[in-house]
C-alpha positions in Angstrom: 133.4 24.7 59.8 132.6 23.5 63.4 129.6 20.9 63.2 126.7 21.8 66.0 124.1 19.7 66.8 121.0 21.3 68.9 122.9 24.3 69.3 121.0 27.6 68.9 123.4 29.5 66.6 123.7 33.1 66.2 123.0 33.5 62.3 123.1 36.7 60.0 121.4 36.5 56.5 122.8 39.1 54.1 120.4 39.2 51.5 119.1 41.5 48.8 118.6 45.5 49.5 117.3 45.9 45.7 114.3 43.1 46.4 112.1 43.1 48.6 111.7 40.0 50.7 110.0 37.8 50.3 109.4 39.0 46.8 106.4 39.8 45.4 105.7 39.8 41.1 105.5 43.6 41.3 108.5 44.0 43.3 111.1 41.8 40.4 112.8 44.2 37.9 112.5 42.8 34.5 114.5 39.9 33.6 115.2 39.5 37.3 113.8 36.2 38.7 113.5 36.9 42.4 114.8 33.2 42.9 117.4 34.3 45.0 115.5 36.8 47.7 112.9 34.2 47.7 115.6 31.6 48.7 117.1 33.7 51.5 113.3 34.0 52.6 112.6 30.8 52.9 116.2 29.8 54.3 115.8 32.5 57.1 112.3 31.6 58.4 113.1 28.0 58.3 116.4 29.1 60.5 113.8 31.0 62.5 111.3 27.7 62.9 114.1 25.7 64.4 115.1 28.2 67.0 118.0 30.0 65.7 118.7 33.5 66.5 118.6 35.0 63.1 119.0 38.5 61.6 117.8 39.5 58.3 120.0 42.0 56.6 117.5 43.2 53.8 115.2 46.2 52.5 113.1 47.9 55.4 110.1 46.3 53.7 110.9 43.1 53.8 108.2 40.8 56.0 110.0 38.2 58.4 110.3 36.8 61.9 113.9 37.2 62.2 115.2 40.3 63.4 115.1 42.7 60.4 118.3 45.3 59.9 118.0 47.4 57.1 119.4 50.9 55.8 116.6 51.9 53.4 112.7 51.8 54.2 111.9 50.6 50.4 113.7 47.9 48.4 115.7 49.8 46.4 113.8 48.8 42.6 110.3 50.2 44.4 112.3 53.5 45.6 112.7 56.0 42.7 115.2 57.9 44.8 117.2 54.6 44.3 116.4 52.4 41.3 118.4 50.0 39.6 120.7 52.1 38.5 122.4 52.5 42.1 121.1 49.4 44.0 124.8 48.3 44.2 126.0 50.9 46.3 123.2 50.5 48.5 123.9 46.8 48.8 127.5 47.8 49.5 126.6 49.4 52.5 124.4 46.7 53.5 127.2 44.4 53.5 129.3 46.4 55.1 126.7 47.2 57.9 126.4 43.0 58.6 130.1 42.5 58.8 130.6 45.7 61.0 127.4 44.2 63.2 129.4 40.4 63.3 131.8 40.3 65.7 129.5 43.3 68.1 126.7 41.1 68.0 128.8 37.8 68.0 127.3 35.7 65.0 128.0 32.3 64.5 128.3 32.4 60.9 126.9 34.7 57.9 124.6 33.0 55.2 125.4 35.8 52.6 123.0 35.4 49.1 125.4 38.5 47.8 129.1 36.9 47.1 130.5 39.4 44.7 129.4 42.2 47.1 130.4 40.2 50.7 133.1 38.7 49.1 135.8 41.8 49.6 134.5 41.6 53.1 134.4 38.5 54.4 137.9 37.7 55.2 138.4 40.9 57.3 136.3 39.4 60.1 136.4 36.0 62.0 132.9 34.9 61.7 132.7 32.5 59.1 130.7 33.3 55.6 128.8 31.0 54.1 127.7 32.2 50.2 124.9 30.5 48.3 126.0 31.2 44.8 122.5 31.8 43.0 123.7 32.4 39.2 126.5 30.9 37.1 130.3 31.7 38.0 131.6 33.7 35.3 134.2 35.3 37.1 137.1 34.5 38.7 137.0 36.7 41.1 135.9 34.5 43.7 139.0 32.8 43.9 140.6 35.8 45.1 138.3 35.3 48.4 138.3 32.1 50.2 139.8 32.9 53.7 137.1 32.4 56.2 134.7 31.8 53.5 132.8 28.8 51.6 130.6 28.1 48.9 127.1 26.6 48.0 126.7 25.8 44.7 122.9 25.4 43.4 123.7 22.6 40.6 127.1 20.5 40.3 127.4 21.8 37.1 127.8 25.7 38.5 131.0 24.3 40.2 132.8 23.5 36.9 134.7 26.8 36.1 135.8 26.7 39.5 136.4 23.3 41.0 138.9 24.3 43.9 137.0 26.7 45.5 136.0 25.7 49.4 132.6 24.3 48.4 130.6 23.1 51.6 127.5 21.2 49.4 125.0 21.6 46.3 121.8 22.5 47.5 119.6 22.9 44.7 116.6 25.6 45.0 113.1 24.1 46.5 109.8 25.5 46.3 107.1 25.5 49.1 104.7 23.0 47.4 102.3 24.1 49.7 102.5 27.9 48.2 101.8 26.2 44.7 99.2 23.8 44.9 98.8 21.3 42.1 95.5 21.6 40.2 94.5 18.8 37.7 92.1 19.0 35.6 
C-alpha cells in the first residue's frame, strides 16, 4: 500500500450488521463482547475527525458522522425478522454492497471488521482491503485470501497460527478513557 501524507482518503469501513454501532449493552447478544463494533465505530469517527471521506457499512440504526450505508434499518440482533440465526446472510449482503460500491465510489481502501465475510470478495476488486482480526485465528481459510488484502492483528500472539499472512501491524484494542472515568474511593 502507498503511504499518503495529508491526503484526504476515501475509506469504506465494513462493520457488523448484527450489532448496532456504537453498541449499547442491550444491543450485544449474550456471550458477545461488542468490542469489534466499538472499535469499528471509534476508528470510523476518528477518521472522519481527521477529514477523511468515510462510508460506514453497518445497520441503519448506527450512529455516526460518516456516510452511513445500510441494507437493513435495524441491527440483526434487535430485528426479530432476522435475529442471530440469519445474521450472517445479511452480513454477506452488506459486504457485497460494500465491494460493489468500491469501484463506483472510488474508495482508496476498505477497512473490514468482517474478515471471514469480506475475504472471498476482496480479491475480486482493485481496492485494497485491510482486515482487522478481532478474534483468534482458528481457521486456515484466511491463507486463501491474500490478493490485495492485508491484515491487522490485535495482539502479537494472534499472529502465531499464520505468521506468513500479509500483516501490516498490531494495534491493541483501546478504550476512550473519557467514556470510562476513573473513580477513586
